[in-house]
N, CA, C and O atoms as CSV, one atom per row, in Angstrom:
chain,resi,resn,atom,element,x,y,z
A,1,MET,N,N,-1.826,1.928,12.132
A,1,MET,CA,C,-1.809,2.555,10.834
A,1,MET,C,C,-0.251,2.739,10.501
A,1,MET,O,O,0.626,2.837,11.359
A,2,VAL,N,N,-0.084,2.764,9.344
A,2,VAL,CA,C,1.302,2.844,8.675
A,2,VAL,C,C,1.303,4.122,7.790
A,2,VAL,O,O,0.454,4.280,6.913
A,3,ASN,N,N,2.314,5.060,8.055
A,3,ASN,CA,C,2.475,6.235,7.435
A,3,ASN,C,C,3.811,6.428,6.866
A,3,ASN,O,O,4.722,6.697,7.650
A,4,ILE,N,N,4.055,6.330,5.630
A,4,ILE,CA,C,5.390,6.674,4.790
A,4,ILE,C,C,5.559,7.706,3.952
A,4,ILE,O,O,6.145,7.581,2.877
A,5,VAL,N,N,5.004,8.931,4.422
A,5,VAL,CA,C,4.872,10.100,3.428
A,5,VAL,C,C,6.090,10.649,2.886
A,5,VAL,O,O,6.044,11.104,1.744
A,6,ASN,N,N,7.188,10.676,3.541
A,6,ASN,CA,C,8.467,11.210,3.089
A,6,ASN,C,C,9.457,10.306,2.582
A,6,ASN,O,O,10.589,10.303,3.066
A,7,SER,N,N,9.139,9.570,1.686
A,7,SER,CA,C,10.157,8.420,1.027
A,7,SER,C,C,9.968,8.237,-0.412
A,7,SER,O,O,9.408,7.275,-0.936
A,8,PRO,N,N,10.599,9.471,-1.135
A,8,PRO,CA,C,10.439,9.484,-2.486
A,8,PRO,C,C,11.227,8.454,-3.278
A,8,PRO,O,O,10.928,8.157,-4.434
A,9,PHE,N,N,12.237,7.923,-2.615
A,9,PHE,CA,C,13.145,6.885,-3.293
A,9,PHE,C,C,12.882,5.574,-3.080
A,9,PHE,O,O,13.635,4.697,-3.503
A,10,LEU,N,N,11.641,5.287,-2.312
A,10,LEU,CA,C,11.131,3.848,-2.188
A,10,LEU,C,C,10.885,3.326,-3.330
A,10,LEU,O,O,10.166,3.916,-4.136
A,11,LEU,N,N,11.490,2.018,-3.623
A,11,LEU,CA,C,11.093,1.348,-4.979
A,11,LEU,C,C,10.291,0.096,-4.577
A,11,LEU,O,O,9.613,-0.360,-5.498
A,12,THR,N,N,10.219,-0.576,-3.377
A,12,THR,CA,C,9.614,-1.860,-2.956
A,12,THR,C,C,9.037,-1.612,-1.490
A,12,THR,O,O,9.750,-1.042,-0.664
A,13,PHE,N,N,8.015,-1.949,-1.230
A,13,PHE,CA,C,7.349,-1.835,0.096
A,13,PHE,C,C,6.551,-3.149,0.299
A,13,PHE,O,O,5.602,-3.450,-0.426
A,14,SER,N,N,6.960,-3.861,1.256
A,14,SER,CA,C,6.444,-5.262,1.594
A,14,SER,C,C,5.795,-5.276,2.986
A,14,SER,O,O,6.548,-5.193,3.956
A,15,LEU,N,N,4.346,-5.384,3.196
A,15,LEU,CA,C,3.628,-5.374,4.427
A,15,LEU,C,C,3.113,-6.917,4.439
A,15,LEU,O,O,2.161,-7.195,5.168
A,16,GLN,N,N,3.719,-7.915,3.652
A,16,GLN,CA,C,2.905,-9.243,3.758
A,16,GLN,C,C,2.736,-9.792,5.227
A,16,GLN,O,O,3.525,-9.720,6.169
A,17,ASN,N,N,1.501,-10.352,5.157
A,17,ASN,CA,C,1.207,-11.095,6.482
A,17,ASN,C,C,1.097,-10.228,7.665
A,17,ASN,O,O,1.305,-10.706,8.780
A,18,CYS,N,N,0.778,-8.962,7.506
A,18,CYS,CA,C,0.738,-7.994,8.762
A,18,CYS,C,C,-0.809,-8.040,9.202
A,18,CYS,O,O,-1.564,-7.115,8.900
A,19,SER,N,N,-1.248,-9.174,9.939
A,19,SER,CA,C,-2.536,-9.471,10.140
A,19,SER,C,C,-3.334,-8.400,10.990
A,19,SER,O,O,-4.564,-8.363,11.015
A,20,SER,N,N,-2.467,-7.487,11.717
A,20,SER,CA,C,-3.105,-6.375,12.549
A,20,SER,C,C,-3.244,-5.183,11.723
A,20,SER,O,O,-3.602,-4.173,12.328
A,21,LEU,N,N,-3.046,-5.088,10.516
A,21,LEU,CA,C,-2.870,-3.716,9.684
A,21,LEU,C,C,-4.288,-3.682,9.157
A,21,LEU,O,O,-4.790,-4.611,8.526
A,22,VAL,N,N,-4.846,-2.647,9.433
A,22,VAL,CA,C,-6.169,-2.036,9.162
A,22,VAL,C,C,-6.260,-1.162,8.130
A,22,VAL,O,O,-6.963,-1.317,7.131
A,23,ASN,N,N,-5.367,-0.005,8.429
A,23,ASN,CA,C,-5.503,0.937,7.425
A,23,ASN,C,C,-4.181,1.249,6.814
A,23,ASN,O,O,-3.200,1.165,7.552
A,24,LEU,N,N,-4.023,1.583,5.619
A,24,LEU,CA,C,-2.612,1.987,4.910
A,24,LEU,C,C,-2.727,3.377,4.541
A,24,LEU,O,O,-3.479,3.669,3.612
A,25,ASP,N,N,-1.990,4.393,5.232
A,25,ASP,CA,C,-2.023,5.753,4.817
A,25,ASP,C,C,-0.905,6.281,4.168
A,25,ASP,O,O,0.031,6.544,4.923
A,26,PHE,N,N,-0.728,6.525,2.909
A,26,PHE,CA,C,0.456,6.994,2.447
A,26,PHE,C,C,0.549,8.549,2.255
A,26,PHE,O,O,1.452,9.060,1.592
A,27,GLY,N,N,-0.398,9.238,2.849
A,27,GLY,CA,C,-0.498,10.542,2.903
A,27,GLY,C,C,-0.668,11.179,1.438
A,27,GLY,O,O,-1.729,11.081,0.822
A,28,SER,N,N,0.445,11.830,0.935
A,28,SER,CA,C,0.355,12.343,-0.178
A,28,SER,C,C,1.170,11.188,-1.087
A,28,SER,O,O,2.401,11.181,-1.092
A,29,VAL,N,N,0.426,10.260,-1.817
A,29,VAL,CA,C,1.076,9.285,-2.656
A,29,VAL,C,C,1.899,9.825,-3.765
A,29,VAL,O,O,2.704,9.113,-4.365
A,30,SER,N,N,1.712,11.039,-4.035
A,30,SER,CA,C,2.809,11.821,-5.113
A,30,SER,C,C,4.370,11.711,-4.513
A,30,SER,O,O,5.349,11.599,-5.251
A,31,ASN,N,N,4.433,11.758,-3.152
A,31,ASN,CA,C,5.852,11.524,-2.605
A,31,ASN,C,C,6.374,10.198,-2.806
A,31,ASN,O,O,7.530,10.020,-2.419
A,32,LEU,N,N,5.740,9.191,-3.350
A,32,LEU,CA,C,6.068,7.968,-3.538
A,32,LEU,C,C,6.144,7.631,-5.151
A,32,LEU,O,O,5.838,6.531,-5.611
A,33,CYS,N,N,6.529,8.574,-5.815
A,33,CYS,CA,C,6.669,8.444,-7.148
A,33,CYS,C,C,7.572,7.462,-7.817
A,33,CYS,O,O,7.457,7.135,-8.998
A,34,SER,N,N,8.621,6.939,-6.860
A,34,SER,CA,C,9.413,5.903,-7.521
A,34,SER,C,C,8.974,4.540,-6.965
A,34,SER,O,O,9.688,3.580,-7.255
A,35,LEU,N,N,7.917,4.341,-6.223
A,35,LEU,CA,C,7.474,3.004,-6.004
A,35,LEU,C,C,7.054,2.106,-6.981
A,35,LEU,O,O,6.105,2.443,-7.689
A,36,ARG,N,N,7.549,1.102,-7.136
A,36,ARG,CA,C,7.244,0.218,-8.251
A,36,ARG,C,C,6.527,-1.237,-7.694
A,36,ARG,O,O,5.842,-1.930,-8.446
A,37,VAL,N,N,6.733,-1.520,-6.560
A,37,VAL,CA,C,6.339,-2.858,-6.149
A,37,VAL,C,C,5.703,-2.584,-4.502
A,37,VAL,O,O,6.343,-2.070,-3.584
A,38,LEU,N,N,4.454,-3.018,-4.445
A,38,LEU,CA,C,3.805,-3.036,-3.190
A,38,LEU,C,C,3.073,-4.139,-2.874
A,38,LEU,O,O,2.048,-4.384,-3.511
A,39,ARG,N,N,3.514,-4.986,-1.807
A,39,ARG,CA,C,3.071,-6.205,-1.499
A,39,ARG,C,C,2.291,-6.218,-0.208
A,39,ARG,O,O,2.883,-5.993,0.848
A,40,LEU,N,N,1.001,-6.468,-0.228
A,40,LEU,CA,C,0.048,-6.546,0.933
A,40,LEU,C,C,-0.451,-7.675,1.195
A,40,LEU,O,O,-1.163,-7.771,2.194
A,41,SER,N,N,-0.215,-8.770,0.402
A,41,SER,CA,C,-0.839,-10.065,0.611
A,41,SER,C,C,-0.874,-10.696,2.088
A,41,SER,O,O,0.104,-10.627,2.832
A,42,GLY,N,N,-1.993,-11.272,2.426
A,42,GLY,CA,C,-2.082,-11.721,3.743
A,42,GLY,C,C,-2.324,-10.720,4.857
A,42,GLY,O,O,-2.257,-11.085,6.031
A,43,CYS,N,N,-2.605,-9.467,4.523
A,43,CYS,CA,C,-3.132,-8.447,5.518
A,43,CYS,C,C,-4.515,-8.784,5.459
A,43,CYS,O,O,-5.276,-8.273,4.637
A,44,THR,N,N,-4.829,-9.541,6.217
A,44,THR,CA,C,-6.162,-10.113,6.481
A,44,THR,C,C,-7.313,-9.041,7.081
A,44,THR,O,O,-8.505,-9.192,6.813
A,45,LYS,N,N,-6.839,-7.985,7.890
A,45,LYS,CA,C,-7.677,-7.242,8.402
A,45,LYS,C,C,-7.782,-5.683,7.667
A,45,LYS,O,O,-8.525,-4.765,8.016
A,46,LEU,N,N,-6.804,-5.694,6.547
A,46,LEU,CA,C,-6.790,-4.385,5.800
A,46,LEU,C,C,-8.224,-4.171,5.135
A,46,LEU,O,O,-8.801,-5.065,4.515
A,47,GLU,N,N,-8.725,-2.917,5.327
A,47,GLU,CA,C,-9.966,-2.515,4.953
A,47,GLU,C,C,-10.112,-1.673,3.795
A,47,GLU,O,O,-11.049,-1.804,3.006
A,48,LYS,N,N,-9.129,-0.739,3.669
A,48,LYS,CA,C,-9.092,0.167,2.573
A,48,LYS,C,C,-7.652,0.469,2.066
A,48,LYS,O,O,-6.772,-0.031,2.766
A,49,THR,N,N,-7.291,1.094,1.129
A,49,THR,CA,C,-6.181,1.397,0.434
A,49,THR,C,C,-6.109,2.989,0.389
A,49,THR,O,O,-7.110,3.667,0.621
A,50,PRO,N,N,-5.015,3.485,0.113
A,50,PRO,CA,C,-4.795,4.963,-0.240
A,50,PRO,C,C,-5.143,5.081,-1.713
A,50,PRO,O,O,-5.220,4.057,-2.392
A,51,ASN,N,N,-5.350,6.242,-2.226
A,51,ASN,CA,C,-5.527,6.584,-3.618
A,51,ASN,C,C,-4.106,6.538,-4.240
A,51,ASN,O,O,-3.200,7.295,-3.889
A,52,PHE,N,N,-3.985,5.512,-5.267
A,52,PHE,CA,C,-2.703,5.384,-5.801
A,52,PHE,C,C,-2.515,6.143,-7.126
A,52,PHE,O,O,-1.712,5.738,-7.966
A,53,MET,N,N,-3.298,7.303,-7.317
A,53,MET,CA,C,-3.351,8.110,-8.575
A,53,MET,C,C,-1.868,8.571,-8.840
A,53,MET,O,O,-1.346,8.475,-9.951
A,54,GLY,N,N,-1.167,9.131,-7.617
A,54,GLY,CA,C,0.110,9.659,-7.853
A,54,GLY,C,C,1.308,8.775,-8.027
A,54,GLY,O,O,2.407,9.171,-8.414
A,55,ALA,N,N,0.975,7.448,-7.681
A,55,ALA,CA,C,2.061,6.441,-7.959
A,55,ALA,C,C,2.152,6.013,-9.152
A,55,ALA,O,O,1.714,4.919,-9.510
A,56,SER,N,N,2.746,6.856,-9.911
A,56,SER,CA,C,2.664,6.463,-11.532
A,56,SER,C,C,3.510,5.483,-12.044
A,56,SER,O,O,3.347,4.992,-13.161
A,57,ASN,N,N,4.568,5.119,-11.143
A,57,ASN,CA,C,5.678,4.030,-11.553
A,57,ASN,C,C,5.255,2.719,-10.853
A,57,ASN,O,O,6.103,1.832,-10.755
A,58,LEU,N,N,3.908,2.506,-10.317
A,58,LEU,CA,C,3.596,1.425,-9.697
A,58,LEU,C,C,3.319,0.366,-10.651
A,58,LEU,O,O,2.422,0.490,-11.485
A,59,GLU,N,N,4.101,-0.748,-10.560
A,59,GLU,CA,C,3.863,-1.921,-11.713
A,59,GLU,C,C,3.329,-3.028,-11.029
A,59,GLU,O,O,2.767,-3.839,-11.763
A,60,TYR,N,N,3.347,-3.282,-9.853
A,60,TYR,CA,C,3.018,-4.604,-9.173
A,60,TYR,C,C,2.187,-4.284,-7.779
A,60,TYR,O,O,2.721,-3.690,-6.843
A,61,LEU,N,N,0.994,-4.687,-7.752
A,61,LEU,CA,C,0.391,-4.670,-6.430
A,61,LEU,C,C,-0.235,-5.939,-6.045
A,61,LEU,O,O,-1.108,-6.456,-6.742
A,62,ASP,N,N,0.189,-6.452,-4.956
A,62,ASP,CA,C,-0.247,-7.833,-4.502
A,62,ASP,C,C,-1.161,-7.698,-3.386
A,62,ASP,O,O,-0.677,-7.303,-2.325
A,63,MET,N,N,-2.447,-7.968,-3.442
A,63,MET,CA,C,-3.322,-7.859,-2.330
A,63,MET,C,C,-4.110,-9.290,-2.114
A,63,MET,O,O,-5.240,-9.285,-1.625
A,64,ASP,N,N,-3.544,-10.354,-2.451
A,64,ASP,CA,C,-4.004,-11.676,-2.361
A,64,ASP,C,C,-4.229,-11.696,-0.883
A,64,ASP,O,O,-3.488,-11.179,-0.047
A,65,GLY,N,N,-5.482,-12.436,-0.627
A,65,GLY,CA,C,-5.544,-12.834,0.991
A,65,GLY,C,C,-5.949,-11.680,1.833
A,65,GLY,O,O,-5.963,-11.787,3.059
A,66,CYS,N,N,-6.360,-10.314,1.081
A,66,CYS,CA,C,-6.797,-9.219,2.010
A,66,CYS,C,C,-8.174,-9.521,1.976
A,66,CYS,O,O,-8.794,-8.988,1.056
A,67,THR,N,N,-8.860,-10.303,2.814
A,67,THR,CA,C,-10.145,-10.770,2.740
A,67,THR,C,C,-11.100,-9.756,3.533
A,67,THR,O,O,-12.314,-9.959,3.522
A,68,SER,N,N,-10.567,-8.691,4.203
A,68,SER,CA,C,-11.614,-7.705,4.834
A,68,SER,C,C,-11.568,-6.558,4.004
A,68,SER,O,O,-12.128,-5.560,4.456
A,69,LEU,N,N,-10.997,-6.467,2.832
A,69,LEU,CA,C,-10.718,-5.215,1.830
A,69,LEU,C,C,-12.130,-5.067,1.316
A,69,LEU,O,O,-12.828,-5.959,0.831
A,70,PHE,N,N,-12.486,-3.595,1.529
A,70,PHE,CA,C,-13.695,-3.142,1.021
A,70,PHE,C,C,-13.683,-2.081,0.038
A,70,PHE,O,O,-14.536,-1.846,-0.817
A,71,LYS,N,N,-12.460,-1.393,0.304
A,71,LYS,CA,C,-12.280,0.004,-0.652
A,71,LYS,C,C,-11.108,0.001,-1.067
A,71,LYS,O,O,-10.193,-0.205,-0.269
A,72,VAL,N,N,-10.859,0.225,-2.402
A,72,VAL,CA,C,-9.657,0.146,-3.100
A,72,VAL,C,C,-9.725,1.649,-3.974
A,72,VAL,O,O,-10.592,1.846,-4.825
A,73,HIS,N,N,-8.818,2.525,-3.669
A,73,HIS,CA,C,-8.972,3.744,-4.467
A,73,HIS,C,C,-8.103,3.715,-5.745
A,73,HIS,O,O,-8.119,4.667,-6.525
């Protein structure tokens, strides 16, 4: 599990090809208000994403190849 709760100035986050990643927990996504780019491509075991409602500046979300994904908030 990945948890990056206290990173309000994070602009780009890349977890590409993390084949063992199953769950992505941002805790309170409102703490990621500066996040613009999230790359998750190739995370073949990723099953669900956090709720992105608080990530108001998110412009690009790459989930190509996330073949186990069954829940996107």
